[in-house]
ZATI-275307 format. One record per atom (N, C-alpha, C): atom name; residue in three letters; residue number from 1; x, y, z. Coordinates in nm, 2 decimals. Example, Ala and Ser with C-alpha at 12.3 -4.5 7.8 and 13.67 -1.06 7.14 Angstrom:
% residues 2
   at    aa     i       xx       yy       zz
    N   Ala     1     1.32    -0.57     0.78
   CA   Ala     1     1.23    -0.45     0.78
    C   Ala     1     1.32    -0.33     0.78
    N   Ser     2     1.28    -0.22     0.71
   CA   Ser     2     1.37    -0.11     0.71
    C   Ser     2     1.29     0.00     0.79
This chain:
% residues 157
   at    aa     i       xx       yy       zz
    N   Unk     1    13.53     9.44     6.96
   CA   Unk     1    13.56     9.38     6.85
    C   Unk     1    13.46     9.48     6.74
    N   Unk     2    13.35     9.42     6.74
   CA   Unk     2    13.27     9.46     6.67
    C   Unk     2    13.24     9.61     6.65
    N   Unk     3    13.27     9.67     6.79
   CA   Unk     3    13.27     9.85     6.79
    C   Unk     3    13.41     9.89     6.71
    N   Unk     4    13.51     9.83     6.74
   CA   Unk     4    13.58     9.86     6.63
    C   Unk     4    13.57     9.87     6.48
    N   Unk     5    13.51     9.76     6.44
   CA   Unk     5    13.47     9.73     6.31
    C   Unk     5    13.37     9.82     6.26
    N   Unk     6    13.29     9.85     6.34
   CA   Unk     6    13.17     9.95     6.32
    C   Unk     6    13.27    10.09     6.29
    N   Unk     7    13.36    10.12     6.40
   CA   Unk     7    13.42    10.26     6.38
    C   Unk     7    13.51    10.26     6.22
    N   Unk     8    13.54    10.16     6.21
   CA   Unk     8    13.64    10.16     6.07
    C   Unk     8    13.56    10.17     5.97
    N   Unk     9    13.44    10.12     5.96
   CA   Unk     9    13.35    10.12     5.85
    C   Unk     9    13.32    10.29     5.84
    N   Unk    10    13.24    10.32     5.96
   CA   Unk    10    13.21    10.49     5.96
    C   Unk    10    13.33    10.56     5.92
    N   Unk    11    13.43    10.53     5.96
   CA   Unk    11    13.55    10.65     5.89
    C   Unk    11    13.54    10.63     5.76
    N   Unk    12    13.57    10.50     5.71
   CA   Unk    12    13.59    10.47     5.57
    C   Unk    12    13.48    10.57     5.46
    N   Unk    13    13.34    10.54     5.52
   CA   Unk    13    13.22    10.59     5.48
    C   Unk    13    13.26    10.73     5.45
    N   Unk    14    13.28    10.81     5.58
   CA   Unk    14    13.29    10.97     5.56
    C   Unk    14    13.41    11.01     5.49
    N   Unk    15    13.52    10.93     5.46
   CA   Unk    15    13.63    10.94     5.36
    C   Unk    15    13.57    10.94     5.20
    N   Unk    16    13.53    10.85     5.18
   CA   Unk    16    13.43    10.81     5.04
    C   Unk    16    13.34    10.92     5.02
    N   Unk    17    13.27    10.97     5.12
   CA   Unk    17    13.14    11.07     5.13
    C   Unk    17    13.20    11.20     5.04
    N   Unk    18    13.34    11.24     5.15
   CA   Unk    18    13.40    11.36     5.15
    C   Unk    18    13.47    11.37     5.00
    N   Unk    19    13.51    11.26     4.97
   CA   Unk    19    13.59    11.26     4.81
    C   Unk    19    13.50    11.27     4.68
    N   Unk    20    13.39    11.21     4.72
   CA   Unk    20    13.29    11.23     4.62
    C   Unk    20    13.23    11.38     4.62
    N   Unk    21    13.21    11.44     4.69
   CA   Unk    21    13.14    11.54     4.70
    C   Unk    21    13.26    11.65     4.65
    N   Unk    22    13.40    11.64     4.74
   CA   Unk    22    13.49    11.75     4.66
    C   Unk    22    13.54    11.71     4.52
    N   Unk    23    13.51    11.58     4.48
   CA   Unk    23    13.59    11.59     4.34
    C   Unk    23    13.44    11.58     4.21
    N   Unk    24    13.35    11.60     4.28
   CA   Unk    24    13.23    11.64     4.18
    C   Unk    24    13.19    11.79     4.18
    N   Unk    25    13.27    11.90     4.20
   CA   Unk    25    13.24    12.05     4.26
    C   Unk    25    13.34    12.11     4.15
    N   Unk    26    13.27    12.18     4.07
   CA   Unk    26    13.31    12.27     3.99
    C   Unk    26    13.23    12.30     3.88
    N   Unk    27    13.23    12.38     3.74
   CA   Unk    27    13.15    12.41     3.63
    C   Unk    27    13.15    12.30     3.53
    N   Unk    28    13.23    12.18     3.58
   CA   Unk    28    13.22    12.05     3.47
    C   Unk    28    13.14    11.98     3.53
    N   Unk    29    13.08    12.00     3.67
   CA   Unk    29    13.00    11.89     3.73
    C   Unk    29    12.85    11.96     3.72
    N   Unk    30    12.86    12.06     3.70
   CA   Unk    30    12.71    12.15     3.68
    C   Unk    30    12.58    12.04     3.63
    N   Unk    31    12.46    12.05     3.72
   CA   Unk    31    12.35    11.99     3.68
    C   Unk    31    12.30    12.06     3.57
    N   Unk    32    12.28    12.01     3.45
   CA   Unk    32    12.23    12.05     3.34
    C   Unk    32    12.04    12.07     3.34
    N   Unk    33    12.00    11.95     3.39
   CA   Unk    33    11.87    11.94     3.37
    C   Unk    33    11.82    11.90     3.53
    N   Unk    34    11.80    12.05     3.59
   CA   Unk    34    11.76    12.01     3.74
    C   Unk    34    11.62    11.95     3.77
    N   Unk    35    11.63    11.91     3.89
   CA   Unk    35    11.49    11.82     3.91
    C   Unk    35    11.43    11.91     4.03
    N   Unk    36    11.31    11.84     4.10
   CA   Unk    36    11.24    11.93     4.20
    C   Unk    36    11.21    11.79     4.28
    N   Unk    37    11.23    11.82     4.43
   CA   Unk    37    11.21    11.71     4.52
    C   Unk    37    11.12    11.78     4.65
    N   Unk    38    10.96    11.74     4.65
   CA   Unk    38    10.92    11.80     4.75
    C   Unk    38    10.90    11.92     4.73
    N   Unk    39    10.89    11.99     4.61
   CA   Unk    39    10.85    12.15     4.58
    C   Unk    39    10.96    12.20     4.59
    N   Unk    40    11.12    12.14     4.61
   CA   Unk    40    11.22    12.22     4.60
    C   Unk    40    11.29    12.18     4.48
    N   Unk    41    11.35    12.29     4.39
   CA   Unk    41    11.41    12.28     4.30
    C   Unk    41    11.59    12.27     4.29
    N   Unk    42    11.62    12.13     4.28
   CA   Unk    42    11.78    12.12     4.32
    C   Unk    42    11.86    12.18     4.17
    N   Unk    43    11.96    12.25     4.22
   CA   Unk    43    12.04    12.31     4.13
    C   Unk    43    12.17    12.29     4.17
    N   Unk    44    12.30    12.29     4.10
   CA   Unk    44    12.44    12.32     4.15
    C   Unk    44    12.47    12.22     4.09
    N   Unk    45    12.59    12.15     4.16
   CA   Unk    45    12.69    12.03     4.06
    C   Unk    45    12.64    11.90     4.12
    N   Unk    46    12.68    11.82     4.08
   CA   Unk    46    12.67    11.67     4.11
    C   Unk    46    12.73    11.63     4.27
    N   Unk    47    12.85    11.66     4.28
   CA   Unk    47    12.88    11.67     4.44
    C   Unk    47    12.78    11.72     4.53
    N   Unk    48    12.71    11.83     4.48
   CA   Unk    48    12.61    11.85     4.59
    C   Unk    48    12.47    11.78     4.61
    N   Unk    49    12.46    11.72     4.47
   CA   Unk    49    12.32    11.62     4.48
    C   Unk    49    12.39    11.49     4.55
    N   Unk    50    12.52    11.47     4.57
   CA   Unk    50    12.58    11.34     4.61
    C   Unk    50    12.57    11.38     4.78
    N   Unk    51    12.63    11.52     4.80
   CA   Unk    51    12.61    11.54     4.96
    C   Unk    51    12.49    11.55     5.03
    N   Unk    52    12.36    11.58     4.93
   CA   Unk    52    12.24    11.57     4.98
    C   Unk    52    12.21    11.44     5.00
    N   Unk    53    12.26    11.33     4.92
   CA   Unk    53    12.21    11.22     4.95
    C   Unk    53    12.29    11.15     5.05
    N   Unk    54    12.41    11.16     5.07
   CA   Unk    54    12.50    11.15     5.20
    C   Unk    54    12.43    11.18     5.33
    N   Unk    55    12.34    11.29     5.33
   CA   Unk    55    12.29    11.35     5.43
    C   Unk    55    12.16    11.27     5.49
    N   Unk    56    12.10    11.24     5.36
   CA   Unk    56    11.97    11.16     5.36
    C   Unk    56    11.96    11.02     5.42
    N   Unk    57    12.09    10.96     5.37
   CA   Unk    57    12.12    10.85     5.40
    C   Unk    57    12.17    10.81     5.54
    N   Unk    58    12.25    10.95     5.59
   CA   Unk    58    12.26    10.95     5.72
    C   Unk    58    12.17    10.90     5.83
    N   Unk    59    12.04    11.03     5.77
   CA   Unk    59    11.93    11.04     5.88
    C   Unk    59    11.85    10.88     5.84
    N   Unk    60    11.86    10.83     5.72
   CA   Unk    60    11.80    10.71     5.73
    C   Unk    60    11.86    10.59     5.83
    N   Unk    61    11.99    10.61     5.82
   CA   Unk    61    12.07    10.54     5.90
    C   Unk    61    12.01    10.53     6.04
    N   Unk    62    12.01    10.68     6.09
   CA   Unk    62    11.97    10.71     6.26
    C   Unk    62    11.81    10.66     6.25
    N   Unk    63    11.77    10.68     6.18
   CA   Unk    63    11.63    10.62     6.21
    C   Unk    63    11.61    10.46     6.23
    N   Unk    64    11.70    10.40     6.14
   CA   Unk    64    11.68    10.29     6.16
    C   Unk    64    11.76    10.21     6.27
    N   Unk    65    11.88    10.28     6.37
   CA   Unk    65    11.92    10.27     6.47
    C   Unk    65    11.81    10.29     6.57
    N   Unk    66    11.76    10.41     6.56
   CA   Unk    66    11.64    10.43     6.67
    C   Unk    66    11.52    10.34     6.70
    N   Unk    67    11.49    10.26     6.54
   CA   Unk    67    11.39    10.17     6.55
    C   Unk    67    11.44    10.03     6.61
    N   Unk    68    11.58    10.01     6.58
   CA   Unk    68    11.62     9.90     6.65
    C   Unk    68    11.64     9.89     6.78
    N   Unk    69    11.67    10.01     6.80
   CA   Unk    69    11.71    10.02     6.98
    C   Unk    69    11.57     9.99     7.06
    N   Unk    70    11.45    10.06     6.99
   CA   Unk    70    11.33    10.06     7.03
    C   Unk    70    11.29     9.93     7.06
    N   Unk    71    11.33     9.86     6.92
   CA   Unk    71    11.26     9.71     6.96
    C   Unk    71    11.34     9.61     7.02
    N   Unk    72    11.45     9.65     7.04
   CA   Unk    72    11.55     9.57     7.14
    C   Unk    72    11.50     9.61     7.28
    N   Unk    73    11.46     9.70     7.27
   CA   Unk    73    11.42     9.76     7.43
    C   Unk    73    11.31     9.70     7.46
    N   Unk    74    11.19     9.66     7.40
   CA   Unk    74    11.07     9.63     7.40
    C   Unk    74    11.07     9.49     7.40
    N   Unk    75    11.17     9.44     7.34
   CA   Unk    75    11.20     9.27     7.35
    C   Unk    75    11.26     9.22     7.48
    N   Unk    76    11.34     9.31     7.56
   CA   Unk    76    11.41     9.28     7.65
    C   Unk    76    11.31     9.32     7.78
    N   Unk    77    11.24     9.42     7.76
   CA   Unk    77    11.10     9.44     7.88
    C   Unk    77    11.01     9.32     7.88
    N   Unk    78    11.00     9.26     7.75
   CA   Unk    78    10.88     9.15     7.75
    C   Unk    78    10.96     9.01     7.77
    N   Unk    79    11.06     9.03     7.78
   CA   Unk    79    11.16     8.90     7.82
    C   Unk    79    11.16     8.90     7.99
    N   Unk    80    11.16     9.01     8.05
   CA   Unk    80    11.15     9.04     8.18
    C   Unk    80    11.05     9.04     8.24
    N   Unk    81    10.93     9.05     8.17
   CA   Unk    81    10.79     9.03     8.20
    C   Unk    81    10.74     8.88     8.19
    N   Unk    82    10.81     8.83     8.10
   CA   Unk    82    10.79     8.64     8.09
    C   Unk    82    10.89     8.60     8.20
    N   Unk    83    11.01     8.64     8.25
   CA   Unk    83    11.07     8.60     8.35
    C   Unk    83    10.97     8.59     8.44
    N   Unk    84    10.94     8.73     8.50
   CA   Unk    84    10.83     8.75     8.60
    C   Unk    84    10.73     8.68     8.62
    N   Unk    85    10.66     8.67     8.50
   CA   Unk    85    10.52     8.59     8.51
    C   Unk    85    10.57     8.43     8.53
    N   Unk    86    10.68     8.40     8.48
   CA   Unk    86    10.71     8.25     8.54
    C   Unk    86    10.74     8.23     8.68
    N   Unk    87    10.82     8.34     8.72
   CA   Unk    87    10.86     8.34     8.87
    C   Unk    87    10.71     8.34     8.95
    N   Unk    88    10.64     8.42     8.91
   CA   Unk    88    10.49     8.46     8.99
    C   Unk    88    10.42     8.33     8.99
    N   Unk    89    10.45     8.25     8.86
   CA   Unk    89    10.37     8.12     8.84
    C   Unk    89    10.43     8.00     8.93
    N   Unk    90    10.52     8.01     8.94
   CA   Unk    90    10.62     7.90     9.04
    C   Unk    90    10.55     7.91     9.19
    N   Unk    91    10.57     8.05     9.24
   CA   Unk    91    10.55     8.07     9.36
    C   Unk    91    10.40     8.06     9.39
    N   Unk    92    10.32     8.09     9.30
   CA   Unk    92    10.18     8.03     9.33
    C   Unk    92    10.16     7.90     9.34
    N   Unk    93    10.22     7.79     9.25
   CA   Unk    93    10.20     7.66     9.26
    C   Unk    93    10.28     7.61     9.39
    N   Unk    94    10.38     7.69     9.44
   CA   Unk    94    10.44     7.66     9.58
    C   Unk    94    10.33     7.69     9.67
    N   Unk    95    10.29     7.82     9.68
   CA   Unk    95    10.19     7.87     9.79
    C   Unk    95    10.10     7.74     9.79
    N   Unk    96    10.00     7.70     9.68
   CA   Unk    96     9.91     7.62     9.66
    C   Unk    96     9.94     7.49     9.73
    N   Unk    97    10.09     7.43     9.71
   CA   Unk    97    10.13     7.31     9.74
    C   Unk    97    10.13     7.33     9.90
    N   Unk    98    10.15     7.43     9.97
   CA   Unk    98    10.19     7.42    10.12
    C   Unk    98    10.06     7.45    10.15
    N   Unk    99     9.97     7.52    10.09
   CA   Unk    99     9.81     7.52    10.16
    C   Unk    99     9.79     7.38    10.18
    N   Unk   100     9.78     7.33    10.06
   CA   Unk   100     9.71     7.19    10.07
    C   Unk   100     9.76     7.10    10.19
    N   Unk   101     9.89     7.10    10.19
   CA   Unk   101     9.97     7.02    10.29
    C   Unk   101     9.92     7.07    10.42
    N   Unk   102     9.90     7.19    10.43
   CA   Unk   102     9.85     7.28    10.56
    C   Unk   102     9.69     7.19    10.60
    N   Unk   103     9.64     7.20    10.47
   CA   Unk   103     9.47     7.16    10.48
    C   Unk   103     9.49     6.99    10.55
    N   Unk   104     9.56     6.93    10.48
   CA   Unk   104     9.57     6.78    10.50
    C   Unk   104     9.62     6.77    10.65
    N   Unk   105     9.73     6.84    10.69
   CA   Unk   105     9.76     6.83    10.83
    C   Unk   105     9.66     6.87    10.92
    N   Unk   106     9.58     6.94    10.88
   CA   Unk   106     9.47     7.01    10.95
    C   Unk   106     9.32     6.89    10.96
    N   Unk   107     9.32     6.84    10.85
   CA   Unk   107     9.24     6.73    10.86
    C   Unk   107     9.27     6.59    10.95
    N   Unk   108     9.41     6.60    10.93
   CA   Unk   108     9.43     6.46    11.05
    C   Unk   108     9.41     6.49    11.17
    N   Unk   109     9.47     6.60    11.20
   CA   Unk   109     9.46     6.66    11.32
    C   Unk   109     9.31     6.64    11.37
    N   Unk   110     9.23     6.71    11.32
   CA   Unk   110     9.11     6.69    11.32
    C   Unk   110     9.05     6.53    11.36
    N   Unk   111     9.07     6.47    11.25
   CA   Unk   111     9.02     6.31    11.29
    C   Unk   111     9.12     6.26    11.40
    N   Unk   112     9.25     6.29    11.42
   CA   Unk   112     9.28     6.21    11.55
    C   Unk   112     9.20     6.29    11.66
    N   Unk   113     9.19     6.41    11.67
   CA   Unk   113     9.12     6.48    11.78
    C   Unk   113     8.98     6.41    11.77
    N   Unk   114     8.91     6.39    11.71
   CA   Unk   114     8.77     6.35    11.69
    C   Unk   114     8.78     6.17    11.76
    N   Unk   115     8.90     6.10    11.69
   CA   Unk   115     8.92     5.96    11.73
    C   Unk   115     8.96     5.94    11.89
    N   Unk   116     9.04     6.05    11.93
   CA   Unk   116     9.08     6.07    12.07
    C   Unk   116     8.93     6.06    12.14
    N   Unk   117     8.83     6.18    12.11
   CA   Unk   117     8.73     6.23    12.17
    C   Unk   117     8.63     6.09    12.18
    N   Unk   118     8.63     6.05    12.08
   CA   Unk   118     8.56     5.91    12.04
    C   Unk   118     8.57     5.79    12.15
    N   Unk   119     8.68     5.79    12.17
   CA   Unk   119     8.75     5.68    12.24
    C   Unk   119     8.72     5.72    12.38
    N   Unk   120     8.76     5.83    12.44
   CA   Unk   120     8.74     5.87    12.58
    C   Unk   120     8.60     5.88    12.60
    N   Unk   121     8.50     5.90    12.54
   CA   Unk   121     8.35     5.88    12.55
    C   Unk   121     8.29     5.74    12.57
    N   Unk   122     8.36     5.65    12.47
   CA   Unk   122     8.34     5.49    12.48
    C   Unk   122     8.37     5.42    12.64
    N   Unk   123     8.49     5.51    12.70
   CA   Unk   123     8.53     5.45    12.80
    C   Unk   123     8.49     5.51    12.94
    N   Unk   124     8.39     5.63    12.93
   CA   Unk   124     8.34     5.67    13.04
    C   Unk   124     8.39     5.82    13.05
    N   Unk   125     8.48     5.90    13.02
   CA   Unk   125     8.50     6.00    13.03
    C   Unk   125     8.57     6.03    13.17
    N   Unk   126     8.68     5.92    13.19
   CA   Unk   126     8.69     5.93    13.33
    C   Unk   126     8.81     6.07    13.37
    N   Unk   127     8.79     6.13    13.41
   CA   Unk   127     8.86     6.25    13.48
    C   Unk   127     8.85     6.39    13.35
    N   Unk   128     8.79     6.36    13.24
   CA   Unk   128     8.78     6.48    13.14
    C   Unk   128     8.64     6.53    13.18
    N   Unk   129     8.62     6.63    13.23
   CA   Unk   129     8.52     6.69    13.25
    C   Unk   129     8.55     6.83    13.20
    N   Unk   130     8.42     6.90    13.19
   CA   Unk   130     8.45     7.04    13.13
    C   Unk   130     8.45     7.12    13.25
    N   Unk   131     8.56     7.24    13.24
   CA   Unk   131     8.58     7.33    13.33
    C   Unk   131     8.46     7.41    13.34
    N   Unk   132     8.40     7.44    13.47
   CA   Unk   132     8.30     7.53    13.52
    C   Unk   132     8.14     7.49    13.41
    N   Unk   133     8.15     7.36    13.39
   CA   Unk   133     8.05     7.30    13.34
    C   Unk   133     8.02     7.36    13.19
    N   Unk   134     8.14     7.41    13.11
   CA   Unk   134     8.09     7.47    12.98
    C   Unk   134     8.23     7.38    12.90
    N   Unk   135     8.20     7.36    12.74
   CA   Unk   135     8.31     7.32    12.68
    C   Unk   135     8.40     7.43    12.63
    N   Unk   136     8.53     7.43    12.64
   CA   Unk   136     8.62     7.54    12.59
    C   Unk   136     8.62     7.53    12.46
    N   Unk   137     8.65     7.66    12.37
   CA   Unk   137     8.65     7.62    12.21
    C   Unk   137     8.81     7.60    12.22
    N   Unk   138     8.85     7.47    12.13
   CA   Unk   138     8.96     7.45    12.08
    C   Unk   138     9.00     7.51    11.95
    N   Unk   139     9.13     7.50    11.89
   CA   Unk   139     9.17     7.50    11.77
    C   Unk   139     9.09     7.42    11.69
    N   Unk   140     9.07     7.32    11.70
   CA   Unk   140     9.02     7.20    11.63
    C   Unk   140     8.89     7.16    11.66
    N   Unk   141     8.83     7.22    11.70
   CA   Unk   141     8.71     7.23    11.79
    C   Unk   141     8.69     7.22    11.91
    N   Unk   142     8.59     7.14    11.98
   CA   Unk   142     8.56     7.13    12.13
    C   Unk   142     8.65     7.03    12.22
    N   Unk   143     8.68     7.06    12.29
   CA   Unk   143     8.76     7.00    12.38
    C   Unk   143     8.74     6.98    12.55
    N   Unk   144     8.73     6.88    12.56
   CA   Unk   144     8.73     6.86    12.73
    C   Unk   144     8.85     6.91    12.81
    N   Unk   145     8.83     6.96    12.92
   CA   Unk   145     8.95     6.99    12.99
    C   Unk   145     8.99     6.88    13.09
    N   Unk   146     9.10     6.82    13.14
   CA   Unk   146     9.11     6.75    13.26
    C   Unk   146     9.08     6.81    13.37
    N   Unk   147     8.99     6.76    13.48
   CA   Unk   147     8.97     6.80    13.58
    C   Unk   147     9.10     6.77    13.68
    N   Unk   148     9.12     6.88    13.77
   CA   Unk   148     9.22     6.87    13.86
    C   Unk   148     9.17     6.85    13.98
    N   Unk   149     9.24     6.77    14.05
   CA   Unk   149     9.19     6.73    14.19
    C   Unk   149     9.24     6.84    14.27
    N   Unk   150     9.19     6.87    14.39
   CA   Unk   150     9.19     6.97    14.50
    C   Unk   150     9.31     6.95    14.57
    N   Unk   151     9.36     6.81    14.59
   CA   Unk   151     9.48     6.74    14.66
    C   Unk   151     9.61     6.79    14.57
    N   Unk   152     9.60     6.77    14.42
   CA   Unk   152     9.71     6.81    14.35
    C   Unk   152     9.73     6.93    14.29
    N   Unk   153     9.68     7.05    14.33
   CA   Unk   153     9.69     7.19    14.32
    C   Unk   153     9.75     7.26    14.44
    N   Unk   154     9.76     7.18    14.53
   CA   Unk   154     9.81     7.23    14.71
    C   Unk   154     9.95     7.22    14.66
    N   Unk   155    10.03     7.35    14.71
   CA   Unk   155    10.17     7.33    14.73
    C   Unk   155    10.24     7.25    14.81
    N   Unk   156    10.14     7.19    14.95
   CA   Unk   156    10.22     7.12    15.04
    C   Unk   156    10.17     6.98    15.02
    N   Unk   157    10.09     6.93    14.88
   CA   Unk   157    10.03     6.80    14.90
    C   Unk   157    10.07     6.72    14.81
């Protein structure tokens, strides 16, 4: 709808401009007092001056369109950057929360392992002996490995 309205206004402006140039042409419309613009002496008819005005106006409108298009593009890029930043911040918060949850789970597992080891050491550690006389490194610290009897490892026993 807006494009059609813009096209109608553009066609009307062209018709009015052409009528102004063509109706002010001839010896009756000659400029009696010429003037200078940027060192150029303008002579001719009022229709010629009107045509120059139309051209200058068209160039000005083109410059305004380019300016607004650039501003709109910059605005869209800024809006997209802000959306990306908000998304990145929300991902950072989610990752931080996941990390905190994992740290809490790890601390709980360490506390549970420590309480199991403490309880087993207070009961004499029956059956929990290090393999080969050494302690094995476990994910949450040192852990004693249960000793297997020779009878339980044999297939016939």
